[in-house]
N, C-alpha and C positions, 0 to 999 in steps of 0.2 A: 063345903061347896066345891064342886069339881072344877078343875082348871080347864077352860075351853080351848086353850092353846093359842088364843089370839093375843097379839101384842098391839098396844096402842101408843100413840104419841111418839116421844123420843125413843122409847124402847123398840118400837117397830123399825125406826131408822138405824138404831144401834145394831140390830141383828144383821143388817146387810153390810156393816162396816168391818173390814179387816184392818187392824192397826199394827204397824211395825212396832217391835219392842222398843226401839229408840224413841218413837213418837209417844208410846204409852208412858215411858219414864219421864219424858219432857212434860207431858200434860199433868202427871201426878205431882210434879214440882211446882205447879201453879198454886199459890196460896189464896185463901179466902180472907185472911186477916193478916195484918202486919206486913202489907205489901210496901214496896219502895215508895210509891206515891203517898200512901198513908203516913208512913214514918217521916217523909220529907215535910208534909204539911204540918204534922204535929210538932216537929222541930221548929218550924217557922212560927207557929202559934206561940210556942213556949218562949222563943227568942223575943217575940213582940209583947210578951207579958200577958198573953191571953191564956189563962190557966183555969183550972176548975172544971175541966171537962172529963167525961168518962169515955172509955174506948169500948166499942162493940157491945152495946147494951142489948143483951138478948131478950130482955123483958119487953122491948119495944118492937113493933112490926118492922120487919126488914133488917133488924140488927144494924142500926146506923153505925158508921165507922167512928164518928165523934159526936158526943151529945153534951151540950151545955144545959144541964137539968133545970136550974132556977130560971134561966132565960127561955126555956122550952125551944131550943134550937137543935135540930138534928142535921148532921152533915154526912152525906155519902160521897166517897171518893171513888169514882168509876174509871175503870180502864177503858180506853176508847174501843178496843177490839171487843171485849166481852159484853159491852152494853150498846154496841152499834152506833157510836158517835159519828157524825157526818163531817169529821175534820180532815179526812184524807188518810189518816194513819190506820184506820180500821178497814183494811182490805179483806174482802171475803175470800177464804181459801178456795182454790179451784177444785181440790179433792173433796168429794162428798159435800158439795155445795148445799144440797137440800137440807142435810143434817144441820150444818152450821147456820143457815138462814133461819130454820125453825128454832134452833136453840137461842139465837140472839134475839129474835122476835119475842120469844117467851120471856127472856131476861128483861127486855124493855117493858113488856106488859106487866110482869110481876113487880117491877120497880114502880110503875105508875099506881098499881093497886096499893102497895105499901106506903107510898107517898100520900095517897088519899086517906089512908087509915091514920097516919101520923097527923095530918092536918085536922082530921076529925077530933083527934085527941088534944088539939090546941097547939101543936108544934109548928114552928116555921121550919121548912125543909129546904136545904141547899144541896144541889148536886154540883160537885167539883169534878171536872174532867181531867184526866191524866195530862192531856195536851196543854191545859190551862196552867198546870203547875210547871211545865217546862218553859212556858213563854212569859209568865207574869205572876210569879209568886206574890209579889207585893199587892197586886190587884186582888188576888184571891183572899189574902189576909184582910185587906180593906173591906171586901164583901162580907166576910164573917164578922169583922168588927162592927160594921154597919148594922147587920142583922141582930147583933147583940145590943146595939144601942150604946156602945162605948166610944 
C-alpha cells in the first residue's frame, strides 16, 4: 500500500513542532511506571499493612499501576499535568498549546475507555491524583482500604 503522505492526529501536530535538545531530554526522562507518586503510594500501602497487590499488570486494560487481584481492585495513580486534572497544578503550556491540549484530551478519553473495560471485567477502579498524595496520604489509603473492604 502506497504512503499518501498525509499525517493524522498527533503525528500531524508533531510535524509542526520543533523541540530544543534540552526539552527533548527532559521529556524522555518522564517515566510511565515507577513514578514518585506511585512509589510513595505503594510505600504507604505497605506501611499500613495493605499487601498482596501487583504492580503494572499488563494483562489488564490500561495497565493499572496497582492491582489487588482477589479483591478485583485496580488503582491508577495519575499525574495532574498528564491527565488534565482540574486542581490548578496542571497548567497548559503556552508553547504549542494545540498539541498539548489534544494530547491531554486524548489521555483523558483513553483513561475513561480503559476504566469502562475494567468495570466490565468486574473490577472496581480508583483514580488517585498526584495532588491527593501531596495533601492527604491517609485519606487516599483509607479510600483504598474501604474499596478493599478491610
